[in-house]
C-alpha positions as CSV (number, residue, x, y, z in Angstrom):
1,X,5.6,-17.7,-8.4
2,X,9.3,-17.8,-8.1
3,X,9.7,-14.7,-10.2
4,X,7.3,-12.7,-8.0
5,X,9.3,-13.7,-4.9
6,X,12.6,-12.7,-6.5
7,X,11.1,-9.3,-7.6
8,X,9.9,-8.6,-4.0
9,X,13.4,-9.3,-2.7
10,X,15.1,-6.9,-5.1
11,X,15.6,-3.3,-4.1
12,X,12.6,-1.0,-4.7
13,X,13.2,2.3,-6.7
14,X,12.9,5.5,-4.7
15,X,9.6,6.6,-6.4
16,X,7.9,3.3,-5.6
17,X,9.1,3.3,-2.0
18,X,7.3,6.6,-1.6
19,X,4.1,5.1,-3.1
20,X,4.5,2.1,-0.8
21,X,4.9,4.2,2.3
22,X,1.9,6.4,1.3
23,X,-0.2,3.2,0.9
24,X,0.9,2.0,4.3
25,X,0.0,5.3,5.8
26,X,-3.5,5.2,4.2
27,X,-4.0,1.7,5.4
28,X,-2.9,2.6,9.0
29,X,-5.2,5.7,9.1
30,X,-8.2,3.9,7.8
31,X,-7.5,1.0,10.2
32,X,-7.6,3.5,13.1
33,X,-10.8,5.0,11.8
34,X,-12.4,1.6,11.4
35,X,-11.5,0.5,14.9
36,X,-12.4,3.7,16.7
37,X,-14.3,3.1,19.9
38,X,-16.8,5.9,19.1
39,X,-19.8,5.8,16.7
40,X,-18.8,7.4,13.4
41,X,-21.0,8.3,10.4
42,X,-21.6,5.5,7.9
43,X,-20.0,7.5,5.1
44,X,-16.8,7.8,7.1
45,X,-16.7,4.1,7.8
46,X,-17.3,3.3,4.1
47,X,-14.6,5.7,2.9
48,X,-12.1,4.2,5.4
49,X,-12.8,0.8,4.1
50,X,-12.1,1.9,0.5
51,X,-9.0,3.7,1.6
52,X,-7.7,0.5,3.4
53,X,-8.2,-1.5,0.2
54,X,-6.6,1.1,-2.0
55,X,-3.6,1.5,0.4
56,X,-3.0,-2.2,0.6
57,X,-3.1,-2.6,-3.2
58,X,-0.8,0.4,-3.7
59,X,1.7,-1.0,-1.2
60,X,1.7,-4.5,-2.7
61,X,2.0,-3.4,-6.3
62,X,4.7,-0.9,-5.7
63,X,6.8,-3.4,-3.7
64,X,7.2,-5.5,-6.9
65,X,8.7,-2.7,-8.9
66,X,12.4,-3.2,-9.6
67,X,15.2,-1.2,-11.3
68,X,16.3,-2.9,-14.5
69,X,20.1,-2.2,-14.7
70,X,20.4,-3.9,-18.0
71,X,18.3,-1.5,-20.0
72,X,19.9,1.8,-21.4
């Protein structure tokens, strides 16, 4: 557990920051669709739910990526 916390506090490489931001964007868009005050088709609601989960997982996983300076 301590190792995971240390990894999340390390700087994230540029590529994984882009993935993290894309995941956050997907989560935000799907959250807006899920909380829309109008009736939407069931397919759209289901797809938004899946995108929210995928975005959250992509963001969490990419945050733990670190640059290993010791490797050649």
